[in-house]
C-alpha positions, 0 to 999 in steps of 0.5 A: 711104679712096683717092680716083679720079677717073674721067674719060669720054675717049669717046663714050658714042654707040653703046654698049650699054644697058648701059654706059649705064647703068654711065657713068648710075651712075658719075655722068659724063654727058657728054664730058670729064665727071670724078667723084672716087669712092672706091676700092672693089670696086664702083666699080672693077667700073663703072670695068672694065666701061667701061674704053674710055671713061674714064681713072682716076688716083689723086687724093692727099689 
């Protein structure tokens, strides 16, 4: 399955609690932190909820 890299580029300070929990669920703990996850509908739904805080790139395997 395809993989994507998700990088947090905007701060979580002042954001709603729901968005903070979504960032935590994605594994993003602080600014400029990145994680590599499977490209599943569940993950993409979470990314869509915080799309203004993150940058997504495809990872070539």
